[in-house]
N, CA, C and O of each residue as an XYZ file, in Angstrom:
1020
protein
N     103.615    118.829    117.827
C     105.002    118.752    118.301
C     105.053    119.188    119.756
O     104.495    120.226    120.110
N     105.698    118.430    120.578
C     105.807    118.786    121.986
C     106.772    119.958    122.165
O     107.656    120.183    121.338
N     106.594    120.669    123.217
C     107.486    121.775    123.544
C     108.478    121.310    124.595
O     108.341    120.228    125.165
N     109.491    122.156    124.846
C     110.482    121.812    125.867
C     109.785    121.587    127.198
O     108.907    122.353    127.597
N     110.184    120.546    127.862
C     109.489    120.145    129.088
C     110.477    119.930    130.221
O     111.524    119.304    130.050
N     110.126    120.452    131.357
C     110.945    120.239    132.536
C     110.392    119.038    133.301
O     109.193    118.985    133.575
N     111.224    118.095    133.641
C     110.795    116.904    134.357
C     111.072    117.114    135.842
O     112.202    116.988    136.313
N     110.000    117.439    136.559
C     110.152    117.773    137.962
C     110.282    116.513    138.835
O     110.913    116.552    139.891
N     109.685    115.406    138.392
C     109.721    114.221    139.214
C     111.130    113.642    139.254
O     111.854    113.668    138.259
N     111.506    113.123    140.411
C     112.826    112.519    140.554
C     112.753    111.063    140.117
O     111.817    110.336    140.452
N     113.755    110.664    139.370
C     113.836    109.288    138.902
C     115.123    108.679    139.415
O     116.113    109.378    139.632
N     115.102    107.386    139.605
C     116.322    106.712    140.035
C     116.232    105.249    139.647
O     115.145    104.687    139.516
N     117.393    104.645    139.466
C     117.446    103.231    139.127
C     117.244    102.382    140.379
O     117.558    102.800    141.493
N     116.722    101.202    140.169
C     116.568    100.239    141.260
C     117.917     99.549    141.466
O     118.383     98.853    140.564
N     118.546     99.720    142.608
C     119.866     99.109    142.843
C     119.834     97.581    142.799
O     120.885     96.945    142.727
N     118.640     96.987    142.840
C     118.522     95.531    142.787
C     118.376     95.024    141.354
O     118.309     93.816    141.126
N     118.327     95.941    140.393
C     118.139     95.555    138.988
C     119.438     94.963    138.444
O     120.391     95.689    138.164
N     119.465     93.646    138.299
C     120.688     92.963    137.855
C     120.932     93.119    136.357
O     121.998     92.747    135.867
N     119.953     93.670    135.617
C     120.148     93.856    134.177
C     120.913     95.133    133.866
O     121.301     95.357    132.719
N     121.134     95.976    134.874
C     121.857     97.231    134.683
C     123.301     97.094    135.150
O     123.595     96.356    136.090
N     124.182     97.804    134.491
C     125.582     97.836    134.912
C     125.841     99.187    135.583
O     125.952    100.210    134.907
N     125.935     99.185    136.893
C     126.124    100.419    137.632
C     127.605    100.800    137.653
O     128.481     99.941    137.759
N     127.866    102.108    137.548
C     129.239    102.610    137.516
C     129.375    103.784    138.482
O     128.380    104.392    138.877
N     130.607    104.095    138.855
C     130.879    105.196    139.780
C     131.289    106.478    139.061
O     131.605    107.473    139.713
N     131.289    106.469    137.742
C     131.671    107.665    136.984
C     130.563    108.704    137.036
O     129.422    108.397    137.380
N     130.910    109.929    136.692
C     129.912    110.991    136.619
C     128.947    110.725    135.474
O     129.215    109.910    134.591
N     127.826    111.424    135.505
C     126.859    111.355    134.412
C     127.515    111.981    133.181
O     127.784    113.182    133.158
N     127.769    111.165    132.165
C     128.518    111.652    131.000
C     127.634    112.338    129.960
O     128.129    112.787    128.926
N     126.338    112.422    130.223
C     125.453    113.196    129.356
C     125.421    114.646    129.805
O     125.515    115.559    128.985
N     125.287    114.859    131.116
C     125.218    116.218    131.650
C     126.532    116.684    132.263
O     126.751    117.886    132.414
N     127.407    115.748    132.619
C     128.652    116.109    133.291
C     128.506    116.245    134.782
O     129.474    116.555    135.476
N     127.291    116.013    135.295
C     127.048    116.140    136.727
C     127.510    114.893    137.473
O     127.594    113.803    136.908
N     127.806    115.080    138.747
C     128.262    113.975    139.583
C     127.324    113.848    140.774
O     127.676    114.204    141.898
N     126.121    113.333    140.514
C     125.124    113.210    141.562
C     125.405    112.017    142.453
O     126.206    111.138    142.132
N     124.724    112.019    143.574
C     124.809    110.883    144.477
C     124.002    109.708    143.911
O     124.302    108.549    144.198
N     122.974    110.016    143.104
C     122.107    108.964    142.571
C     122.895    107.998    141.694
O     123.956    108.334    141.168
N     122.356    106.799    141.551
C     123.028    105.756    140.780
C     123.156    106.126    139.309
O     122.232    106.671    138.704
N     124.327    105.818    138.747
C     124.528    105.963    137.311
C     124.687    104.566    136.722
O     125.322    103.692    137.312
N     124.100    104.380    135.550
C     124.210    103.091    134.860
C     124.799    103.315    133.482
O     124.768    104.422    132.944
N     125.337    102.242    132.925
C     126.030    102.361    131.642
C     125.078    102.086    130.490
O     124.382    101.071    130.465
N     125.062    103.012    129.534
C     124.267    102.827    128.328
C     124.957    101.805    127.431
O     126.082    101.391    127.715
N     124.291    101.395    126.350
C     124.864    100.393    125.447
C     126.148    100.880    124.790
O     126.989    100.073    124.393
N     126.305    102.205    124.673
C     127.506    102.768    124.061
C     128.658    102.873    125.056
O     129.774    103.226    124.674
N     128.396    102.569    126.337
C     129.442    102.590    127.341
C     129.497    103.840    128.185
O     130.330    103.928    129.087
N     128.630    104.820    127.923
C     128.650    106.055    128.697
C     127.669    105.990    129.862
O     126.605    105.378    129.764
N     128.046    106.630    130.964
C     127.248    106.606    132.182
C     126.143    107.650    132.113
O     126.332    108.738    131.569
N     124.980    107.304    132.674
C     123.835    108.214    132.636
C     122.922    107.951    133.812
O     123.033    106.927    134.486
N     122.018    108.886    134.051
C     120.955    108.726    135.030
C     119.624    108.774    134.280
O     119.583    109.250    133.146
N     118.541    108.298    134.882
C     117.238    108.362    134.206
C     116.841    109.783    133.827
O     116.257    110.005    132.766
N     117.154    110.740    134.688
C     116.796    112.133    134.414
C     117.538    112.675    133.195
O     116.955    113.370    132.362
N     118.837    112.348    133.097
C     119.613    112.895    131.984
C     119.197    112.268    130.657
O     119.165    112.953    129.635
N     118.877    110.967    130.659
C     118.423    110.315    129.431
C     117.079    110.886    129.002
O     116.865    111.170    127.823
N     116.179    111.051    129.957
C     114.863    111.613    129.657
C     114.992    113.021    129.081
O     114.412    113.327    128.039
N     115.759    113.880    129.767
C     115.915    115.258    129.315
C     116.538    115.365    127.940
O     116.115    116.184    127.124
N     117.561    114.526    127.671
C     118.230    114.588    126.373
C     117.316    114.121    125.245
O     117.338    114.698    124.158
N     116.524    113.098    125.485
C     115.618    112.601    124.442
C     114.536    113.627    124.116
O     114.183    113.807    122.950
N     114.014    114.294    125.128
C     113.046    115.361    124.872
C     113.696    116.508    124.100
O     113.060    117.117    123.241
N     114.953    116.800    124.404
C     115.659    117.867    123.689
C     115.854    117.502    122.221
O     115.702    118.357    121.348
N     116.191    116.239    121.937
C     116.345    115.808    120.550
C     115.037    115.954    119.788
O     115.032    116.400    118.641
N     113.930    115.583    120.418
C     112.634    115.724    119.754
C     112.297    117.192    119.538
O     111.693    117.551    118.527
N     112.683    118.038    120.478
C     112.461    119.482    120.296
C     113.234    119.997    119.089
O     112.797    120.924    118.408
N     114.406    119.374    118.828
C     115.207    119.732    117.665
C     114.749    119.012    116.399
O     115.416    119.060    115.365
N     113.592    118.338    116.499
C     112.986    117.617    115.370
C     113.829    116.439    114.915
O     113.891    116.134    113.724
N     114.473    115.782    115.861
C     115.212    114.553    115.585
C     114.528    113.419    116.330
O     114.384    113.472    117.551
N     114.107    112.394    115.598
C     113.378    111.310    116.246
C     114.222    110.059    116.423
O     113.699    109.018    116.820
N     115.509    110.137    116.138
C     116.421    109.051    116.460
C     117.283    109.501    117.632
O     117.819    110.610    117.629
N     117.414    108.643    118.627
C     118.091    109.019    119.861
C     119.561    108.621    119.800
O     119.880    107.437    119.692
N     120.438    109.585    119.866
C     121.885    109.346    119.801
C     122.575    109.939    121.019
O     122.144    110.952    121.572
N     123.646    109.290    121.418
C     124.359    109.681    122.638
C     125.146    110.980    122.419
O     125.886    111.093    121.442
N     124.992    111.968    123.330
C     125.699    113.240    123.187
C     127.032    113.291    123.927
O     127.725    114.308    123.884
N     127.400    112.192    124.611
C     128.599    112.208    125.447
C     129.867    112.377    124.621
O     129.912    112.030    123.441
N     130.881    112.912    125.259
C     132.164    113.120    124.583
C     132.899    111.787    124.408
O     132.962    110.962    125.319
N     133.448    111.609    123.210
C     134.243    110.419    122.918
C     135.463    110.843    122.119
O     135.384    111.081    120.913
N     136.588    110.933    122.806
C     137.838    111.358    122.171
C     137.708    112.718    121.484
O     138.196    112.917    120.372
N     137.043    113.644    122.166
C     136.917    114.995    121.636
C     135.767    115.206    120.681
O     135.571    116.316    120.184
N     135.004    114.165    120.413
C     133.852    114.271    119.530
C     132.617    113.693    120.209
O     132.722    112.938    121.175
N     131.453    114.056    119.693
C     130.222    113.502    120.236
C     130.146    112.027    119.902
O     130.459    111.623    118.782
N     129.735    111.224    120.862
C     129.666    109.772    120.672
C     128.799    109.417    119.466
O     129.261    108.738    118.548
N     127.555    109.868    119.462
C     126.674    109.663    118.319
C     126.097    108.267    118.192
O     125.360    108.000    117.242
N     126.407    107.363    119.118
C     125.848    106.006    119.047
C     124.327    106.082    119.198
O     123.814    106.837    120.024
N     123.622    105.299    118.400
C     122.162    105.337    118.447
C     121.625    104.401    119.510
O     122.031    103.242    119.597
N     120.702    104.916    120.325
C     120.027    104.117    121.333
C     118.691    103.651    120.766
O     117.982    104.432    120.132
N     118.347    102.407    120.985
C     117.042    101.936    120.560
C     115.966    102.549    121.456
O     116.244    102.998    122.568
N     114.749    102.558    120.955
C     113.649    103.086    121.748
C     113.448    102.254    123.009
O     113.122    102.792    124.067
N     113.645    100.933    122.895
C     113.486    100.067    124.066
C     114.519    100.426    125.135
O     114.209    100.426    126.326
N     115.753    100.731    124.707
C     116.785    101.116    125.666
C     116.429    102.436    126.333
O     116.608    102.602    127.540
N     115.924    103.376    125.535
C     115.529    104.673    126.092
C     114.444    104.496    127.143
O     114.520    105.091    128.218
N     113.425    103.674    126.841
C     112.343    103.446    127.803
C     112.881    102.909    129.121
O     112.453    103.340    130.192
N     113.814    101.976    129.046
C     114.360    101.349    130.248
C     115.287    102.294    130.997
O     115.146    102.490    132.204
N     116.249    102.886    130.263
C     117.276    103.688    130.918
C     116.761    105.050    131.385
O     117.342    105.656    132.285
N     115.669    105.534    130.775
C     115.074    106.792    131.209
C     113.973    106.570    132.239
O     113.406    107.528    132.764
N     113.669    105.292    132.530
C     112.581    104.963    133.457
C     111.304    105.705    133.074
O     110.648    106.318    133.915
N     110.969    105.637    131.794
C     109.835    106.399    131.277
C     108.516    105.912    131.861
O     108.301    104.711    132.024
N     107.648    106.846    132.169
C     106.295    106.509    132.580
C     105.467    106.202    131.334
O     105.893    106.489    130.215
N     104.295    105.624    131.528
C     103.414    105.344    130.392
C     103.061    106.634    129.654
O     103.008    106.646    128.425
N     102.822    107.702    130.377
C     102.490    108.985    129.759
C     103.658    109.501    128.933
O     103.459    110.003    127.826
N     104.863    109.386    129.454
C     106.040    109.850    128.709
C     106.252    109.020    127.452
O     106.612    109.563    126.407
N     106.033    107.705    127.538
C     106.171    106.871    126.346
C     105.163    107.281    125.281
O     105.494    107.328    124.096
N     103.947    107.574    125.694
C     102.923    108.006    124.744
C     103.311    109.331    124.091
O     103.108    109.524    122.892
N     103.873    110.247    124.893
C     104.306    111.539    124.353
C     105.432    111.367    123.338
O     105.399    111.958    122.259
N     106.423    110.558    123.688
C     107.550    110.341    122.791
C     107.101    109.662    121.506
O     107.520    110.058    120.418
N     106.253    108.644    121.620
C     105.810    107.919    120.433
C     104.985    108.813    119.513
O     105.109    108.732    118.291
N     104.154    109.657    120.091
C     103.347    110.562    119.275
C     104.234    111.539    118.524
O     104.025    111.784    117.335
N     105.223    112.100    119.211
C     106.095    113.080    118.575
C     106.984    112.421    117.528
O     107.212    113.001    116.467
N     107.488    111.228    117.803
C     108.314    110.527    116.823
C     107.514    110.241    115.557
O     108.028    110.370    114.446
N     106.253    109.852    115.735
C     105.416    109.572    114.571
C     105.155    110.832    113.754
O     105.141    110.791    112.523
N     104.946    111.957    114.450
C     104.726    113.218    113.745
C     105.962    113.614    112.944
O     105.852    114.064    111.803
N     107.139    113.445    113.546
C     108.383    113.808    112.864
C     108.685    112.875    111.703
O     109.363    113.265    110.753
N     108.189    111.650    111.771
C     108.474    110.675    110.727
C     107.540    110.804    109.531
O     107.704    110.088    108.543
N     106.566    111.702    109.605
C     105.656    111.879    108.477
C     106.448    112.249    107.228
O     107.304    113.131    107.290
N     106.185    111.597    106.093
C     106.962    111.842    104.879
C     106.649    113.186    104.233
O     105.621    113.801    104.516
N     107.541    113.625    103.373
C     107.310    114.816    102.560
C     107.035    114.379    101.133
O     107.498    113.324    100.700
N     106.281    115.191    100.400
C     106.005    114.908     98.991
C     106.151    116.194     98.183
O     106.081    117.303     98.712
N     106.356    116.001     96.883
C     106.590    117.135     95.990
C     105.279    117.584     95.363
O     104.537    116.779     94.799
N     105.008    118.860     95.467
C     103.810    119.431     94.863
C     103.919    119.323     93.334
O     104.944    119.718     92.778
N     102.901    118.803     92.638
C     102.967    118.696     91.177
C     102.881    120.040     90.473
O     103.150    120.131     89.275
N     102.506    121.096     91.211
C     102.409    122.416     90.603
C     103.732    123.160     90.588
O     104.256    123.475     89.519
N     104.279    123.445     91.773
C     105.515    124.239     91.867
C     106.745    123.388     92.141
O     107.859    123.912     92.148
N     106.574    122.089     92.368
C     107.662    121.135     92.634
C     108.345    121.342     93.980
O     109.407    120.769     94.220
N     107.769    122.135     94.849
C     108.343    122.294     96.183
C     107.916    121.119     97.057
O     106.929    120.444     96.763
N     108.671    120.878     98.140
C     108.377    119.757     99.024
C     107.642    120.257    100.267
O     107.945    121.325    100.798
N     106.677    119.468    100.717
C     105.914    119.862    101.893
C     105.375    118.640    102.618
O     105.321    117.538    102.073
N     104.978    118.870    103.864
C     104.330    117.855    104.688
C     102.860    118.205    104.837
O     102.472    119.370    104.758
N     102.054    117.186    105.053
C     100.639    117.440    105.332
C     100.471    117.980    106.742
O     101.116    117.504    107.676
N      99.618    118.957    106.894
C      99.303    119.432    108.245
C      98.258    118.544    108.899
O      98.189    118.459    110.125
N      97.444    117.881    108.083
C      96.437    116.965    108.588
C      96.661    115.604    107.944
O      96.293    115.415    106.784
N      97.256    114.644    108.661
C      97.579    113.340    108.071
C      96.374    112.498    107.709
O      96.535    111.438    107.103
N      95.150    112.939    108.065
C      93.942    112.195    107.722
C      93.272    112.751    106.465
O      92.270    112.197    106.013
N      93.803    113.835    105.893
C      93.172    114.500    104.758
C      94.056    114.375    103.519
O      95.199    114.834    103.520
N      93.529    113.754    102.464
C      94.291    113.601    101.225
C      94.357    114.898    100.424
O      95.228    115.047     99.567
N      93.478    115.811    100.681
C      93.406    117.071     99.927
C      94.369    118.080    100.543
O      94.170    118.535    101.669
N      95.417    118.424     99.791
C      96.491    119.266    100.332
C      96.558    120.586     99.581
O      96.589    120.612     98.350
N      96.580    121.664    100.323
C      96.732    123.002     99.743
C      98.199    123.392     99.778
O      98.825    123.368    100.837
N      98.762    123.758     98.603
C     100.151    124.187     98.529
C     100.213    125.701     98.673
O      99.767    126.430     97.787
N     100.759    126.171     99.774
C     100.838    127.608    100.012
C     101.885    128.278     99.119
O     101.769    129.464     98.810
N     102.908    127.519     98.702
C     103.925    128.085     97.799
C     103.314    128.429     96.458
O     103.613    129.479     95.890
N     102.454    127.551     95.941
C     101.751    127.838     94.686
C     100.896    129.092     94.834
O     100.817    129.911     93.919
N     100.260    129.233     95.987
C      99.441    130.427     96.237
C     100.297    131.686     96.187
O      99.883    132.700     95.624
N     101.492    131.624     96.775
C     102.379    132.786     96.792
C     102.882    133.115     95.385
O     102.996    134.284     95.015
N     103.183    132.064     94.601
C     103.752    132.285     93.270
C     102.694    132.745     92.274
O     102.919    133.693     91.522
N     101.553    132.084     92.267
C     100.547    132.329     91.235
C      99.381    133.183     91.700
O      98.551    133.605     90.894
N      99.321    133.433     92.980
C      98.236    134.264     93.488
C      96.905    133.558     93.566
O      95.878    134.203     93.774
N      96.897    132.241     93.404
C      95.651    131.495     93.509
C      95.940    130.120     94.124
O      97.043    129.593     93.978
N      94.969    129.553     94.798
C      95.215    128.289     95.489
C      95.417    127.129     94.523
O      94.818    127.082     93.448
N      96.265    126.204     94.924
C      96.463    124.970     94.168
C      96.392    123.815     95.145
O      97.143    123.758     96.119
N      95.474    122.890     94.872
C      95.284    121.737     95.732
C      95.606    120.467     94.953
O      95.269    120.345     93.776
N      96.257    119.532     95.620
C      96.561    118.264     94.978
C      96.288    117.112     95.932
O      96.135    117.300     97.139
N      96.230    115.905     95.354
C      95.965    114.706     96.138
C      97.277    114.135     96.658
O      98.199    113.871     95.886
N      97.352    113.951     97.953
C      98.567    113.418     98.576
C      98.866    112.005     98.104
O     100.019    111.572     98.111
N      97.836    111.294     97.699
C      97.994    109.891     97.339
C      98.479    109.700     95.900
O      99.480    109.021     95.670
N      97.781    110.291     94.938
C      98.171    110.103     93.534
C      99.037    111.241     93.009
O      99.578    111.146     91.907
N      99.178    112.327     93.792
C     100.015    113.490     93.459
C      99.584    114.163     92.153
O     100.416    114.672     91.402
N      98.282    114.156     91.894
C      97.704    114.909     90.787
C      96.867    116.048     91.348
O      96.500    116.042     92.523
N      96.566    117.029     90.495
C      95.717    118.123     90.944
C      94.407    117.551     91.473
O      93.833    116.626     90.897
N      93.952    118.121     92.578
C      92.770    117.559     93.238
C      91.544    117.651     92.346
O      91.276    118.685     91.734
N      90.809    116.558     92.284
C      89.549    116.523     91.555
C      88.507    115.875     92.447
O      88.780    114.924     93.180
N      87.298    116.425     92.359
C      86.221    115.867     93.155
C      85.839    116.762     94.312
O      86.478    117.788     94.550
N      84.784    116.372     95.044
C      84.320    117.163     96.199
C      85.222    116.958     97.401
O      86.420    116.717     97.258
N      84.651    117.052     98.558
C      85.430    116.847     99.768
C      86.058    115.453     99.753
O      85.456    114.510     99.242
N      87.253    115.319    100.305
C      87.991    114.052    100.180
C      87.317    112.877    100.877
O      86.744    113.012    101.958
N      87.405    111.717    100.222
C      87.030    110.474    100.864
C      88.230    109.990    101.674
O      89.322    110.554    101.607
N      87.995    108.946    102.426
C      89.072    108.452    103.279
C      90.162    107.763    102.488
O      91.297    107.656    102.953
N      89.820    107.281    101.261
C      90.782    106.445    100.557
C      91.238    106.961     99.198
O      92.209    106.428     98.660
N      90.587    107.976     98.609
C      90.996    108.425     97.283
C      90.320    109.740     96.910
O      89.383    110.186     97.572
N      90.831    110.368     95.802
C      90.168    111.522     95.204
C      89.430    111.031     93.959
O      89.261    109.824     93.784
N      88.987    111.944     93.090
C      88.187    111.549     91.930
C      89.029    111.250     90.690
O      88.471    110.890     89.653
N      90.353    111.387     90.766
C      91.195    110.996     89.638
C      91.106    109.480     89.454
O      91.140    108.728     90.428
N      90.991    109.037     88.192
C      90.727    107.625     87.933
C      91.878    106.723     88.389
O      91.665    105.549     88.692
N      93.097    107.271     88.439
C      94.260    106.452     88.813
C      94.607    106.565     90.285
O      95.696    106.161     90.693
N      93.711    107.101     91.083
C      93.989    107.308     92.503
C      93.556    106.072     93.295
O      92.381    105.917     93.630
N      94.497    105.219     93.581
C      94.235    104.043     94.410
C      95.307    103.945     95.481
O      96.463    104.305     95.256
N      94.923    103.467     96.615
C      95.855    103.310     97.719
C      96.384    101.879     97.704
O      95.736    100.957     98.198
N      97.560    101.713     97.134
C      98.138    100.371     97.003
C      98.418     99.739     98.359
O      98.277     98.528     98.530
N      98.818    100.567     99.320
C      99.091    100.048    100.660
C      97.828     99.495    101.301
O      97.852     98.438    101.931
N      96.724    100.216    101.138
C      95.465     99.772    101.722
C      94.993     98.479    101.064
O      94.493     97.582    101.742
N      95.149     98.383     99.759
C      94.765     97.158     99.066
C      95.615     95.981     99.538
O      95.122     94.860     99.665
N      96.888     96.245     99.794
C      97.783     95.201    100.291
C      97.324     94.701    101.658
O      97.317     93.496    101.913
N      96.943     95.618    102.528
C      96.486     95.239    103.866
C      95.175     94.460    103.803
O      94.978     93.504    104.553
N      94.290     94.868    102.914
C      92.980     94.225    102.809
C      93.061     92.814    102.243
O      92.237     91.961    102.575
N      94.054     92.565    101.386
C      94.097     91.309    100.643
C      95.311     90.435    100.940
O      95.537     89.444    100.246
N      96.094     90.783    101.957
C      97.300     90.004    102.253
C      96.927     88.595    102.690
O      95.845     88.390    103.241
N      97.805     87.616    102.455
C      97.524     86.236    102.871
C      97.456     86.115    104.393
O      98.070     86.892    105.124
N      96.703     85.132    104.843
C      96.637     84.812    106.263
C      97.646     83.713    106.573
O      97.951     82.886    105.714
N      98.155     83.703    107.778
C      99.169     82.732    108.154
C      98.971     82.312    109.604
O      98.165     82.901    110.324
N      99.707     81.296    110.028
C      99.723     80.879    111.441
C     100.982     81.434    112.084
O     102.094     81.198    111.612
N     100.793     82.172    113.166
C     101.920     82.837    113.801
C     101.883     82.594    115.300
O     100.937     82.986    115.983
N     102.928     81.941    115.805
C     103.059     81.664    117.240
C     101.838     80.937    117.797
O     101.383     81.205    118.909
N     101.314     79.994    116.978
C     100.190     79.184    117.418
C      98.833     79.801    117.153
O      97.808     79.168    117.409
N      98.804     81.016    116.649
C      97.541     81.686    116.340
C      97.258     81.543    114.853
O      98.105     81.870    114.021
N      96.066     81.054    114.516
C      95.686     80.870    113.123
C      95.076     82.138    112.535
O      94.618     83.024    113.257
N      95.082     82.201    111.204
C      94.420     83.274    110.454
C      94.924     84.663    110.842
O      94.149     85.609    110.983
N      96.220     84.757    111.008
C      96.818     86.062    111.303
C      97.251     86.708    109.985
O      97.952     86.065    109.205
N      96.862     87.947    109.712
C      97.336     88.622    108.498
C      98.857     88.666    108.453
O      99.506     88.939    109.462
N      99.416     88.401    107.291
C     100.872     88.345    107.161
C     101.510     89.724    107.046
O     102.726     89.860    107.175
N     100.698     90.742    106.807
C     101.198     92.107    106.669
C     100.359     93.019    107.555
O      99.132     92.915    107.587
N     101.027     93.903    108.267
C     100.342     94.833    109.159
C     100.863     96.253    108.923
O     101.979     96.454    108.444
N     100.032     97.218    109.270
C     100.465     98.611    109.311
C     100.669     98.993    110.764
O      99.826     98.696    111.610
N     101.772     99.644    111.057
C     102.054    100.073    112.429
C     100.860    100.853    112.977
O     100.412    101.801    112.334
N     100.333    100.484    114.144
C      99.158    101.159    114.692
C      99.407    102.607    115.102
O      98.466    103.345    115.397
N     100.676    103.010    115.120
C     100.990    104.390    115.493
C     101.157    105.295    114.274
O     100.582    106.382    114.225
N     101.952    104.845    113.278
C     102.249    105.737    112.152
C     101.835    105.190    110.792
O     101.865    105.929    109.808
N     101.446    103.908    110.705
C     100.974    103.359    109.441
C     102.027    102.708    108.577
O     101.708    102.250    107.479
N     103.274    102.646    109.023
C     104.321    101.981    108.252
C     103.982    100.502    108.083
O     103.619     99.833    109.051
N     104.099     99.987    106.850
C     103.739     98.598    106.567
C     104.895     97.673    106.928
O     106.045     97.920    106.563
N     104.568     96.594    107.659
C     105.579     95.655    108.134
C     105.113     94.224    107.908
O     103.917     93.934    107.925
N     106.073     93.342    107.696
C     105.799     91.904    107.570
C     106.584     91.177    108.663
O     107.766     91.457    108.865
N     105.937     90.246    109.368
C     106.608     89.499    110.427
C     107.349     88.314    109.821
O     106.804     87.595    108.984
N     108.592     88.114    110.247
C     109.409     87.015    109.723
C     109.009     85.664    110.300
O     109.420     84.625    109.783
N     108.215     85.666    111.360
C     107.787     84.413    111.958
C     108.748     83.861    112.992
O     108.543     82.766    113.516
N     109.794     84.612    113.285
C     110.762     84.201    114.300
C     110.765     85.212    115.439
O     110.213     86.305    115.312
N     111.390     84.841    116.550
C     111.450     85.754    117.690
C     110.155     85.700    118.482
O     109.722     84.625    118.896
N     109.541     86.846    118.694
C     108.278     86.899    119.424
C     107.244     87.643    118.595
O     107.518     88.065    117.471
N     106.061     87.799    119.158
C     104.965     88.418    118.423
C     105.052     89.944    118.384
O     104.218     90.591    117.751
N     106.043     90.522    119.047
C     106.176     91.980    119.063
C     107.162     92.452    117.997
O     108.175     91.802    117.736
N     106.848     93.587    117.389
C     107.723     94.213    116.412
C     107.968     95.659    116.812
O     107.121     96.296    117.438
N     109.138     96.168    116.442
C     109.440     97.585    116.637
C     109.408     98.269    115.284
O     110.147     97.889    114.376
N     108.568     99.266    115.145
C     108.448     99.981    113.881
C     109.728    100.777    113.619
O     110.142    101.556    114.477
N     110.365    100.603    112.457
C     111.611    101.325    112.179
C     111.396    102.813    111.905
O     112.351    103.590    111.898
N     110.145    103.206    111.681
C     109.858    104.614    111.394
C     109.635    105.422    112.662
O     110.317    106.421    112.893
N     108.676    104.991    113.489
C     108.356    105.763    114.695
C     108.890    105.119    115.973
O     108.785    105.701    117.053
N     109.468    103.909    115.852
C     110.077    103.183    116.974
C     109.067    102.709    118.010
O     109.449    102.353    119.125
N     107.778    102.699    117.658
C     106.785    102.121    118.563
C     106.906    100.604    118.540
O     107.131    100.017    117.482
N     106.759     99.967    119.694
C     106.761     98.508    119.765
C     105.328     98.039    119.952
O     104.652     98.462    120.890
N     104.856     97.164    119.061
C     103.476     96.729    119.130
C     103.371     95.227    118.880
O     104.287     94.605    118.342
N     102.233     94.659    119.284
C     101.965     93.239    119.090
C     101.409     93.026    117.689
O     100.430     93.668    117.308
N     102.024     92.129    116.916
C     101.605     91.874    115.543
C     100.257     91.162    115.484
O      99.590     91.177    114.450
N      99.857     90.544    116.586
C      98.602     89.802    116.619
C      97.406     90.713    116.881
O      96.449     90.732    116.107
N      97.471     91.472    117.985
C      96.315     92.283    118.380
C      96.458     93.753    118.017
O      95.502     94.518    118.145
N      97.653     94.162    117.560
C      97.951     95.534    117.130
C      97.922     96.546    118.272
O      97.846     97.751    118.029
N      97.980     96.073    119.501
C      98.098     96.991    120.628
C      99.580     97.268    120.882
O     100.430     96.438    120.559
N      99.891     98.425    121.457
C     101.259     98.672    121.866
C     101.670     97.597    122.864
O     100.859     97.159    123.680
N     102.910     97.180    122.801
C     103.379     96.057    123.611
C     103.084     96.248    125.091
O     102.661     95.316    125.775
N     103.307     97.452    125.575
C     103.110     97.708    127.007
C     101.657     97.508    127.403
O     101.376     97.130    128.541
N     100.718     97.757    126.476
C      99.291     97.566    126.756
C      98.914     96.101    126.595
O      98.161     95.550    127.399
N      99.452     95.469    125.536
C      99.154     94.060    125.289
C      99.606     93.195    126.457
O      98.889     92.287    126.877
N     100.794     93.476    126.980
C     101.350     92.647    128.046
C     100.649     92.855    129.378
O     100.811     92.053    130.298
N      99.861     93.939    129.490
C      99.110     94.162    130.730
C      97.890     93.252    130.809
O      97.390     92.969    131.898
N      97.402     92.785    129.632
C      96.234     91.911    129.604
C      96.610     90.460    129.820
O      97.785     90.096    129.759
N      95.604     89.633    130.075
C      95.844     88.212    130.333
C      95.876     87.397    129.052
O      96.587     86.395    128.980
N      95.120     87.806    128.036
C      95.052     87.072    126.783
C      95.241     88.008    125.602
O      94.856     89.176    125.641
N      95.848     87.462    124.543
C      96.012     88.217    123.305
C      95.167     87.528    122.243
O      95.005     86.308    122.280
N      94.634     88.282    121.307
C      93.818     87.711    120.242
C      94.186     88.361    118.914
O      94.683     89.487    118.875
N      93.938     87.641    117.838
C      94.266     88.139    116.507
C      93.143     89.027    115.987
O      91.988     88.602    115.941
N      93.470     90.250    115.598
C      92.473     91.110    114.963
C      92.538     90.884    113.452
O      93.600     90.546    112.930
N      91.421     91.065    112.742
C      91.384     90.787    111.302
C      92.279     91.726    110.499
O      92.945     92.600    111.054
N      92.281     91.527    109.177
C      93.019     92.409    108.283
C      92.581     93.851    108.498
O      91.406     94.129    108.737
N      93.528     94.747    108.410
C      93.218     96.168    108.571
C      92.536     96.715    107.316
O      92.914     96.376    106.195
N      91.543     97.552    107.515
C      90.816     98.147    106.396
C      91.061     99.644    106.288
O      90.445    100.327    105.469
N      91.951    100.140    107.109
C      92.359    101.548    107.033
C      93.807    101.640    107.502
O      94.299    100.766    108.216
N      94.470    102.697    107.095
C      95.870    102.894    107.463
C      95.931    103.856    108.646
O      95.486    104.998    108.534
N      96.473    103.412    109.768
C      96.561    104.310    110.933
C      97.427    105.531    110.625
O      98.433    105.439    109.921
N      97.024    106.645    111.156
C      97.816    107.869    111.053
C      97.880    108.514    112.409
O      96.941    108.409    113.199
N      98.981    109.183    112.689
C      99.149    109.841    113.978
C      98.479    111.198    113.913
O      98.910    112.069    113.157
N      97.434    111.385    114.694
C      96.731    112.655    114.719
C      97.083    113.412    115.977
O      97.489    112.835    116.986
N      96.919    114.716    115.894
C      97.293    115.564    117.040
C      96.155    115.646    118.035
O      96.280    116.312    119.063
């Protein structure tokens, strides 16, 4: 999880950017009235790149990975949700900042599961390890209790494999789906897997075949190319895109 960060670099909008709607109102996120250009967010409130950047980092510090407008609207907080693409544009995010935000959003989006021993809910500290130690069980019973994150049964077997524990019913249905999904033709590219796991957080997605080859993950809000599985910003920097085969592992966000 990232810590509170001060953004020392000055950011400003390009006055020649015709896709932005510039306004003369004060920055309605911070209440400041700077000389720098203010542009209107999709919700109609005026902001600067610095204020959007600072507010989004603050939301992540509060463990919220959905970006909502904090501006006043008739005596209440606006609360309109900004898409990740809008945040990237309106905050003038650098590549490093986008990587930081995407990593933190993926960490916050990690699911919780119920321990089969004490029934308490917890998150994995290591998203690559299926073997989970429940500290609540240790506190209650005075002895460690480990269970499998995948099948949610008491852990059996030696050190964890990448895909299962030793319980006979422990299978990763998502991984099997990725390995065996049908191939299709997408945007002129043949033999493209019809189902992909988000390269940032592992959320499984299916492309509808319309629009473009990029998808935005609804869990971590990363935008990636469905063909090559690179983040869109990286894919678009290259001259050619290529289809990577079916995935044989589920991506997880590691620290």
